[in-house]
DRENTORKOL-3810 file (N, C-alpha, C; in nm, 4 decimals):
REM DRENTORKOL-3810
@n.u->0.6502; n.v->-10.6270; n.w->19.3521; ca.u->0.6960; ca.v->-10.6718; ca.w->19.4830; c.u->0.7038; c.v->-10.5410; c.w->19.5676
@n.u->0.7548; n.v->-10.4214; n.w->19.4831; ca.u->0.7457; ca.v->-10.3052; ca.w->19.6023; c.u->0.5949; c.v->-10.2646; c.w->19.6115
@n.u->0.5071; n.v->-10.2918; n.w->19.5236; ca.u->0.3681; ca.v->-10.2634; ca.w->19.5599; c.u->0.3282; c.v->-10.3393; c.w->19.6657
@n.u->0.3690; n.v->-10.4690; n.w->19.6715; ca.u->0.3261; ca.v->-10.5604; ca.w->19.7747; c.u->0.3788; c.v->-10.5226; c.w->19.9178
@n.u->0.5017; n.v->-10.4706; n.w->19.9296; ca.u->0.5605; ca.v->-10.4109; ca.w->20.0395; c.u->0.5012; c.v->-10.3130; c.w->20.0630
@n.u->0.4477; n.v->-10.2118; n.w->19.9821; ca.u->0.3836; ca.v->-10.0939; ca.w->20.0203; c.u->0.2480; c.v->-10.1204; c.w->20.0804
@n.u->0.1931; n.v->-10.2122; n.w->20.0177; ca.u->0.0526; ca.v->-10.2481; ca.w->20.0741; c.u->0.0684; c.v->-10.3092; c.w->20.2152
@n.u->0.1718; n.v->-10.4002; n.w->20.2192; ca.u->0.1715; ca.v->-10.4632; ca.w->20.3605; c.u->0.2271; c.v->-10.3474; c.w->20.4663
@n.u->0.3153; n.v->-10.2628; n.w->20.4327; ca.u->0.3518; ca.v->-10.1432; ca.w->20.5142; c.u->0.2013; c.v->-10.0592; c.w->20.5520
@n.u->0.1273; n.v->-10.0224; n.w->20.4499; ca.u->0.0052; ca.v->-9.9509; ca.w->20.4467; c.u->-0.1046; c.v->-10.0244; c.w->20.5499
@n.u->-0.0937; n.v->-10.1591; n.w->20.5330; ca.u->-0.1962; ca.v->-10.2395; ca.w->20.6180; c.u->-0.1401; c.v->-10.2337; c.w->20.7723
@n.u->0.0008; n.v->-10.2498; n.w->20.7845; ca.u->0.0421; ca.v->-10.2261; ca.w->20.9218; c.u->0.0073; c.v->-10.0815; c.w->20.9787
@n.u->0.0466; n.v->-9.9846; n.w->20.8981; ca.u->0.0029; ca.v->-9.8457; ca.w->20.9378; c.u->-0.1461; c.v->-9.8415; c.w->20.9762
@n.u->-0.2341; n.v->-9.9005; n.w->20.8945; ca.u->-0.3713; ca.v->-9.8788; ca.w->20.9128; c.u->-0.4104; c.v->-9.9523; c.w->21.0507
@n.u->-0.3392; n.v->-10.0619; n.w->21.0712; ca.u->-0.3548; ca.v->-10.1470; ca.w->21.2001; c.u->-0.3123; c.v->-10.0733; c.w->21.3248
@n.u->-0.2072; n.v->-10.0049; n.w->21.3224; ca.u->-0.1489; ca.v->-9.9379; ca.w->21.4227; c.u->-0.2510; c.v->-9.8069; c.w->21.4449
@n.u->-0.2950; n.v->-9.7451; n.w->21.3390; ca.u->-0.3814; ca.v->-9.6287; ca.w->21.3536; c.u->-0.5104; c.v->-9.6714; c.w->21.4210
@n.u->-0.5675; n.v->-9.7881; n.w->21.3856; ca.u->-0.6931; ca.v->-9.8380; ca.w->21.4423; c.u->-0.6563; c.v->-9.8572; c.w->21.5973
@n.u->-0.5394; n.v->-9.9308; n.w->21.6234; ca.u->-0.5275; ca.v->-9.9580; ca.w->21.7608; c.u->-0.4891; c.v->-9.8192; c.w->21.8492
@n.u->-0.4318; n.v->-9.7223; n.w->21.7781; ca.u->-0.4180; ca.v->-9.6033; ca.w->21.8652; c.u->-0.5564; c.v->-9.5308; c.w->21.8772
@n.u->-0.6450; n.v->-9.5378; n.w->21.7722; ca.u->-0.7645; ca.v->-9.4803; ca.w->21.7671; c.u->-0.8499; c.v->-9.5448; c.w->21.9022
@n.u->-0.8454; n.v->-9.6665; n.w->21.9102; ca.u->-0.9121; ca.v->-9.7462; ca.w->22.0046; c.u->-0.8458; c.v->-9.7154; c.w->22.1501
@n.u->-0.7188; n.v->-9.6952; n.w->22.1606; ca.u->-0.6596; ca.v->-9.6515; ca.w->22.2904; c.u->-0.7058; c.v->-9.5113; c.w->22.3246
@n.u->-0.7099; n.v->-9.4191; n.w->22.2279; ca.u->-0.7395; ca.v->-9.2791; ca.w->22.2640; c.u->-0.9062; c.v->-9.2964; c.w->22.2974
@n.u->-0.9733; n.v->-9.3706; n.w->22.2475; ca.u->-1.1164; ca.v->-9.3711; ca.w->22.2893; c.u->-1.1280; c.v->-9.4264; c.w->22.4152
@n.u->-1.0434; n.v->-9.5428; n.w->22.4684; ca.u->-1.0455; ca.v->-9.6166; ca.w->22.6065; c.u->-0.9955; c.v->-9.4816; c.w->22.6995
@n.u->-0.9051; n.v->-9.4215; n.w->22.6609; ca.u->-0.8570; ca.v->-9.3030; ca.w->22.7478; c.u->-0.9556; c.v->-9.2020; c.w->22.7791
@n.u->-1.0303; n.v->-9.1635; n.w->22.6604; ca.u->-1.1335; ca.v->-9.0634; ca.w->22.6870; c.u->-1.2480; c.v->-9.1234; c.w->22.7857
@n.u->-1.2742; n.v->-9.2474; n.w->22.7595; ca.u->-1.3929; ca.v->-9.3283; ca.w->22.8394; c.u->-1.3454; c.v->-9.3153; c.w->22.9730
@n.u->-1.2149; n.v->-9.3490; n.w->23.0034; ca.u->-1.1644; ca.v->-9.3698; ca.w->23.1485; c.u->-1.1562; c.v->-9.2311; c.w->23.2164
@n.u->-1.1344; n.v->-9.1202; n.w->23.1280; ca.u->-1.1263; ca.v->-8.9856; ca.w->23.1748; c.u->-1.2962; c.v->-8.9372; c.w->23.2205
@n.u->-1.3795; n.v->-8.9854; n.w->23.1375; ca.u->-1.5286; ca.v->-8.9587; ca.w->23.1676; c.u->-1.5606; c.v->-9.0312; c.w->23.2974
@n.u->-1.5220; n.v->-9.1588; n.w->23.3024; ca.u->-1.5601; ca.v->-9.2390; ca.w->23.4312; c.u->-1.4722; c.v->-9.1802; c.w->23.5590
@n.u->-1.3512; n.v->-9.1360; n.w->23.5441; ca.u->-1.2960; ca.v->-9.0718; ca.w->23.6560; c.u->-1.3689; c.v->-8.9368; c.w->23.6960
@n.u->-1.4096; n.v->-8.8669; n.w->23.5887; ca.u->-1.4746; ca.v->-8.7510; ca.w->23.6320; c.u->-1.6062; c.v->-8.7757; c.w->23.7040
@n.u->-1.6762; n.v->-8.8808; n.w->23.6544; ca.u->-1.8334; ca.v->-8.9181; ca.w->23.7089; c.u->-1.7767; c.v->-8.9807; c.w->23.8452
@n.u->-1.6696; n.v->-9.0455; n.w->23.8611; ca.u->-1.6492; ca.v->-9.1032; ca.w->24.0047; c.u->-1.6061; c.v->-8.9735; c.w->24.0910
@n.u->-1.5443; n.v->-8.8805; n.w->24.0295; ca.u->-1.5107; ca.v->-8.7658; ca.w->24.1285; c.u->-1.6468; c.v->-8.6839; c.w->24.1661
@n.u->-1.7362; n.v->-8.6804; n.w->24.0838; ca.u->-1.8619; ca.v->-8.6198; ca.w->24.1166; c.u->-1.9355; c.v->-8.6802; c.w->24.2114
@n.u->-1.9291; n.v->-8.8324; n.w->24.2071; ca.u->-1.9922; ca.v->-8.9036; ca.w->24.3057; c.u->-1.9464; c.v->-8.8977; c.w->24.4403
@n.u->-1.7964; n.v->-8.8866; n.w->24.4434; ca.u->-1.7136; ca.v->-8.8772; ca.w->24.5600; c.u->-1.7480; c.v->-8.7424; c.w->24.6278
@n.u->-1.7650; n.v->-8.6226; n.w->24.5442; ca.u->-1.7990; ca.v->-8.4886; ca.w->24.5960; c.u->-1.9503; c.v->-8.5100; c.w->24.6680
@n.u->-2.0413; n.v->-8.5885; n.w->24.5950; ca.u->-2.1609; ca.v->-8.5866; ca.w->24.6503; c.u->-2.1622; c.v->-8.6646; c.w->24.7722
@n.u->-2.0942; n.v->-8.7631; n.w->24.7841; ca.u->-2.0831; ca.v->-8.8541; ca.w->24.9043; c.u->-2.0210; c.v->-8.7804; c.w->25.0238
@n.u->-1.9137; n.v->-8.6951; n.w->24.9954; ca.u->-1.8616; ca.v->-8.5999; ca.w->25.0838; c.u->-1.9498; c.v->-8.4956; c.w->25.1399
@n.u->-2.0272; n.v->-8.4471; n.w->25.0566; ca.u->-2.1288; ca.v->-8.3330; ca.w->25.1125; c.u->-2.2540; c.v->-8.4042; c.w->25.1766
@n.u->-2.2895; n.v->-8.5202; n.w->25.1479; ca.u->-2.3970; ca.v->-8.6045; ca.w->25.2305; c.u->-2.3416; c.v->-8.6380; c.w->25.3575
@n.u->-2.2130; n.v->-8.6777; n.w->25.3762; ca.u->-2.1447; ca.v->-8.7074; ca.w->25.5074; c.u->-2.1320; c.v->-8.5968; c.w->25.5939
@n.u->-2.1042; n.v->-8.4735; n.w->25.5363; ca.u->-2.0987; ca.v->-8.3692; ca.w->25.6014; c.u->-2.2394; c.v->-8.3147; c.w->25.6682
@n.u->-2.3412; n.v->-8.3236; n.w->25.5787; ca.u->-2.4729; ca.v->-8.2974; ca.w->25.6361; c.u->-2.5136; c.v->-8.4213; c.w->25.7360
@n.u->-2.4816; n.v->-8.5323; n.w->25.7190; ca.u->-2.5133; ca.v->-8.6186; ca.w->25.8165; c.u->-2.4414; c.v->-8.5994; c.w->25.9407
@n.u->-2.3282; n.v->-8.5605; n.w->25.9405; ca.u->-2.2410; ca.v->-8.5331; ca.w->26.0752; c.u->-2.3084; c.v->-8.4038; c.w->26.1434
@n.u->-2.3454; n.v->-8.2989; n.w->26.0680; ca.u->-2.4016; ca.v->-8.1939; ca.w->26.1282; c.u->-2.5307; c.v->-8.2283; c.w->26.1762
@n.u->-2.6242; n.v->-8.3122; n.w->26.1104; ca.u->-2.7421; ca.v->-8.3650; ca.w->26.1605; c.u->-2.7448; c.v->-8.4513; c.w->26.2899
@n.u->-2.6366; n.v->-8.5271; n.w->26.2969; ca.u->-2.6126; ca.v->-8.6151; ca.w->26.4103; c.u->-2.5606; c.v->-8.5496; c.w->26.5176
@n.u->-2.4922; n.v->-8.4490; n.w->26.5158; ca.u->-2.4361; ca.v->-8.3652; ca.w->26.6191; c.u->-2.5478; c.v->-8.2711; c.w->26.6787
@n.u->-2.6423; n.v->-8.2365; n.w->26.5870; ca.u->-2.7675; ca.v->-8.1508; ca.w->26.6472; c.u->-2.8593; c.v->-8.2486; c.w->26.7191
@n.u->-2.8613; n.v->-8.3641; n.w->26.6645; ca.u->-2.9623; ca.v->-8.4661; ca.w->26.7357; c.u->-2.8970; c.v->-8.4921; c.w->26.8730
@n.u->-2.7801; n.v->-8.5189; n.w->26.8815; ca.u->-2.6974; ca.v->-8.5602; ca.w->26.9919; c.u->-2.7151; c.v->-8.4562; c.w->27.1021
@n.u->-2.6947; n.v->-8.3330; n.w->27.0759; ca.u->-2.7128; ca.v->-8.2186; ca.w->27.1594; c.u->-2.8576; c.v->-8.2070; c.w->27.2187
@n.u->-2.9614; n.v->-8.2358; n.w->27.1156; ca.u->-3.1113; ca.v->-8.2206; ca.w->27.1520; c.u->-3.1360; c.v->-8.3457; c.w->27.2533
@n.u->-3.0953; n.v->-8.4541; n.w->27.2353; ca.u->-3.1126; ca.v->-8.5671; ca.w->27.3200; c.u->-3.0290; c.v->-8.5493; c.w->27.4599
@n.u->-2.9207; n.v->-8.4710; n.w->27.4661; ca.u->-2.8590; ca.v->-8.4411; ca.w->27.5826; c.u->-2.9287; c.v->-8.3642; c.w->27.6697
@n.u->-2.9877; n.v->-8.2573; n.w->27.5962; ca.u->-3.0689; ca.v->-8.1498; ca.w->27.6837; c.u->-3.1927; c.v->-8.2342; c.w->27.7322
@n.u->-3.2471; n.v->-8.3112; n.w->27.6419; ca.u->-3.3675; ca.v->-8.3883; ca.w->27.6920; c.u->-3.3429; c.v->-8.4619; c.w->27.7938
@n.u->-3.2294; n.v->-8.5476; n.w->27.7939; ca.u->-3.1996; ca.v->-8.6295; ca.w->27.9042; c.u->-3.1718; c.v->-8.5732; c.w->28.0283
@n.u->-3.1077; n.v->-8.4371; n.w->28.0159; ca.u->-3.0740; ca.v->-8.3603; ca.w->28.1414; c.u->-3.2008; c.v->-8.3141; c.w->28.1986
@n.u->-3.3045; n.v->-8.2736; n.w->28.1279; ca.u->-3.4290; ca.v->-8.2113; ca.w->28.1711; c.u->-3.5142; c.v->-8.3253; c.w->28.2493
@n.u->-3.4847; n.v->-8.4571; n.w->28.1943; ca.u->-3.5565; ca.v->-8.5644; ca.w->28.2485; c.u->-3.5026; c.v->-8.5931; c.w->28.3997
@n.u->-3.3501; n.v->-8.5813; n.w->28.3996; ca.u->-3.2877; ca.v->-8.6113; ca.w->28.5267; c.u->-3.3337; c.v->-8.4984; c.w->28.6160
@n.u->-3.3362; n.v->-8.3675; n.w->28.5825; ca.u->-3.3745; ca.v->-8.2768; ca.w->28.6839; c.u->-3.5238; c.v->-8.2925; c.w->28.7386
@n.u->-3.6131; n.v->-8.3244; n.w->28.6347; ca.u->-3.7542; ca.v->-8.3561; ca.w->28.6827; c.u->-3.7424; c.v->-8.4743; c.w->28.7897
@n.u->-3.6903; n.v->-8.5763; n.w->28.7527; ca.u->-3.6804; ca.v->-8.6875; ca.w->28.8505; c.u->-3.6103; c.v->-8.6533; c.w->28.9761
@n.u->-3.5223; n.v->-8.5628; n.w->28.9769; ca.u->-3.4531; ca.v->-8.5293; ca.w->29.0966; c.u->-3.5526; c.v->-8.4354; c.w->29.1863
@n.u->-3.6168; n.v->-8.3617; n.w->29.1050; ca.u->-3.7269; ca.v->-8.2751; ca.w->29.1854; c.u->-3.8283; c.v->-8.3605; c.w->29.2550
@n.u->-3.8837; n.v->-8.4595; n.w->29.1739; ca.u->-3.9843; ca.v->-8.5503; ca.w->29.2148; c.u->-3.9278; c.v->-8.6030; c.w->29.3485
@n.u->-3.8017; n.v->-8.6543; n.w->29.3427; ca.u->-3.7466; ca.v->-8.7318; ca.w->29.4545; c.u->-3.7430; c.v->-8.6382; c.w->29.5757
@n.u->-3.6994; n.v->-8.5203; n.w->29.5647; ca.u->-3.6883; ca.v->-8.4107; ca.w->29.6752; c.u->-3.8164; c.v->-8.4008; c.w->29.7269
@n.u->-3.9227; n.v->-8.3739; n.w->29.6461; ca.u->-4.0564; ca.v->-8.3299; ca.w->29.7070; c.u->-4.1036; c.v->-8.4686; c.w->29.7789
@n.u->-4.0871; n.v->-8.5797; n.w->29.7278; ca.u->-4.1329; ca.v->-8.6881; ca.w->29.7874; c.u->-4.0447; c.v->-8.7187; c.w->29.9247
@n.u->-3.9255; n.v->-8.6750; n.w->29.9375; ca.u->-3.8484; ca.v->-8.6968; ca.w->30.0622; c.u->-3.8942; c.v->-8.5908; c.w->30.1475
@n.u->-3.9322; n.v->-8.4666; n.w->30.0939; ca.u->-3.9861; ca.v->-8.3719; ca.w->30.2029; c.u->-4.1214; c.v->-8.4053; c.w->30.2478
@n.u->-4.2147; n.v->-8.4623; n.w->30.1607; ca.u->-4.3465; ca.v->-8.4895; ca.w->30.2106; c.u->-4.3233; c.v->-8.6231; c.w->30.3269
@n.u->-4.2349; n.v->-8.6976; n.w->30.3024; ca.u->-4.2059; ca.v->-8.8130; ca.w->30.3991; c.u->-4.1311; c.v->-8.7575; c.w->30.5264
@n.u->-4.0347; n.v->-8.6719; n.w->30.5257; ca.u->-3.9634; ca.v->-8.6272; ca.w->30.6276; c.u->-4.0208; c.v->-8.5231; c.w->30.7248
@n.u->-4.0932; n.v->-8.4322; n.w->30.6561; ca.u->-4.1523; ca.v->-8.3349; ca.w->30.7231; c.u->-4.2450; c.v->-8.3890; c.w->30.8471
@n.u->-4.3454; n.v->-8.4835; n.w->30.8200; ca.u->-4.4322; ca.v->-8.5322; ca.w->30.9148; c.u->-4.3486; c.v->-8.6074; c.w->31.0276
@n.u->-4.2444; n.v->-8.6789; n.w->30.9861; ca.u->-4.1683; ca.v->-8.7540; ca.w->31.0809; c.u->-4.0918; c.v->-8.6544; c.w->31.1883
@n.u->-4.0413; n.v->-8.5586; n.w->31.1415; ca.u->-3.9818; ca.v->-8.4478; ca.w->31.2163; c.u->-4.0884; c.v->-8.3886; c.w->31.2970
@n.u->-4.1974; n.v->-8.3506; n.w->31.2528; ca.u->-4.3058; ca.v->-8.3017; ca.w->31.3336; c.u->-4.3346; c.v->-8.3950; c.w->31.4469
@n.u->-4.3531; n.v->-8.5082; n.w->31.4137; ca.u->-4.3938; ca.v->-8.5956; ca.w->31.5095; c.u->-4.2822; c.v->-8.6357; c.w->31.6175
@n.u->-4.1700; n.v->-8.6130; n.w->31.5828; ca.u->-4.0500; ca.v->-8.6519; ca.w->31.6823; c.u->-4.0399; c.v->-8.5125; c.w->31.7648
@n.u->-4.0999; n.v->-8.3951; n.w->31.7298; ca.u->-4.0850; ca.v->-8.2793; ca.w->31.8030; c.u->-4.1509; c.v->-8.2893; c.w->31.9450
@n.u->-4.1020; n.v->-8.2460; n.w->32.0337; ca.u->-4.1618; ca.v->-8.2568; ca.w->32.1661; c.u->-4.2656; c.v->-8.1457; c.w->32.1771
@n.u->-4.3848; n.v->-8.1855; n.w->32.2187; ca.u->-4.5036; ca.v->-8.0699; ca.w->32.2157; c.u->-4.4880; c.v->-8.0022; c.w->32.3399
@n.u->-4.4996; n.v->-7.8622; n.w->32.3388; ca.u->-4.4935; ca.v->-7.7951; ca.w->32.4623; c.u->-4.6358; c.v->-7.7442; c.w->32.5137
END
């Protein structure tokens, strides 16, 4: 009977040890997944920073390009107005 109780207790201890080993393994796997997730998060953060820098650079380039285009259009309009207005003014001047 004592042997039976000892065997029963030993079986319970073995079962608890197995469960604890399983739990420890799961905790280690969780730690590995968390580390992997942290690495992926760091990579995404770096990618986002690079994207932001690139987007800012492109935005500045487009702003300058847009400004240059507006200046060229304004210059063309001024030249056209001068071409139209000068002959009209000359035609309206009284000839001496």
